[in-house]
C-alpha positions in Angstrom: 12.4 -29.1 26.6 12.9 -29.1 22.7 16.2 -27.9 21.3 16.0 -24.7 19.5 12.2 -24.4 20.4 12.0 -20.8 19.1 13.1 -22.1 15.5 10.6 -24.9 15.8 7.9 -22.5 16.8 8.7 -20.2 13.8 8.6 -23.1 11.4 5.4 -24.3 12.9 3.7 -20.9 12.4 5.1 -20.5 9.0 3.9 -23.9 8.0 0.2 -23.1 9.1 0.5 -19.6 7.2 1.5 -21.1 4.0 -0.7 -23.9 4.0 -3.4 -21.5 4.1 -2.0 -19.5 1.2 -1.2 -22.4 -0.7 -4.6 -24.1 -0.6 -7.7 -23.3 -2.5 -9.2 -21.4 0.4 -5.9 -19.3 0.7 -6.4 -17.9 -3.0 -9.9 -17.0 -1.8 -8.8 -15.1 1.0 -6.1 -13.7 -1.1 -8.5 -12.8 -3.5 -10.9 -11.0 -1.2 -7.9 -8.9 0.3 -7.1 -8.0 -3.3 -10.5 -6.9 -4.6 -12.0 -5.3 -1.5 -9.6 -4.1 0.8 -6.4 -3.3 -1.2 -7.7 -1.3 -3.9 -8.7 2.5 -3.3 -8.0 2.9 0.5 -4.2 1.6 0.1 -3.6 4.0 -2.6 -5.3 6.7 -0.7 -3.2 6.0 2.5 0.1 5.8 0.5 -0.5 9.2 -1.2 -1.4 10.8 1.9 1.9 9.4 3.7 4.4 10.4 0.6 3.0 13.8 0.7 3.0 14.3 4.6 6.7 12.9 4.6 8.2 14.9 1.7 6.2 18.0 1.9 4.7 18.7 5.2 7.5 16.9 7.5 10.0 18.2 4.9 12.1 16.3 2.3 15.3 17.9 4.0 14.3 16.8 7.4 13.5 13.3 6.3 16.7 12.8 4.3 18.7 13.8 7.3 16.7 11.6 9.4 17.4 8.7 7.2 21.1 9.5 6.7 21.3 9.5 10.5 19.8 6.0 10.5 21.5 4.4 7.9 24.9 6.2 8.3 26.0 7.1 4.8 24.3 9.9 2.2 20.9 9.5 0.5 21.1 9.7 -3.4 19.3 12.4 -5.3 17.3 9.7 -7.1 15.5 9.1 -3.7 15.0 12.5 -2.9 13.4 13.2 -6.5 11.2 9.9 -5.9 10.0 10.9 -2.8 9.2 14.7 -3.8 7.9 14.0 -7.4 7.9 10.7 -8.9 5.8 8.7 -6.3 3.1 11.4 -5.7 2.5 11.4 -9.5 2.8 7.7 -10.0 0.3 7.0 -7.1 -2.1 9.7 -8.2 -2.2 8.3 -12.0 -2.7 4.8 -10.4 -5.5 6.1 -8.3 -7.3 7.8 -11.3 -7.2 4.8 -13.3 -9.1 2.6 -10.8 -12.5 1.9 -11.9 -15.4 1.8 -9.2 -16.4 -1.4 -8.1 -20.1 -2.4 -10.0 -22.3 -4.2 -7.5 -25.3 -5.0 -9.8 -28.3 -3.5 -10.8 -28.8 -1.2 -7.8 -25.5 0.6 -9.1 -26.5 0.8 -12.7 -26.1 4.4 -12.8 -23.0 5.6 -14.3 -21.3 8.6 -12.7 -18.7 10.6 -14.1 -15.1 9.7 -13.3 -14.4 13.2 -11.6 -17.4 12.9 -9.3 -15.7 9.6 -7.9 -12.6 11.2 -7.2 -14.5 14.0 -5.6 -16.2 11.7 -3.2 -13.1 9.8 -2.0 -11.8 13.1 -1.3 -14.6 13.8 0.9 
């Protein structure tokens, strides 16, 4: 039996991961994920999540849960950030995203407000 086999297993799979990320194919994969899967959908999920936690579940209950988990007081900065700063910043980022142009079939220029309404639907 190999000594420290869990360590060697972690090192081996880390090597495979970094080999893929560091090569040109890895850069292509990262670029694909960046362009197509990590744009509007991730921002929208983040906006919905922060609104659900801070406003629907309630920031007071969430702070109480976090304080219970970390066994110390949550700073006022985090409360303000969860309730106000993060939703505003994420909404601003979402409003600045440009829709993807797919070529001649998508040559019609739509108003930005219609793109935002489309994403909400």
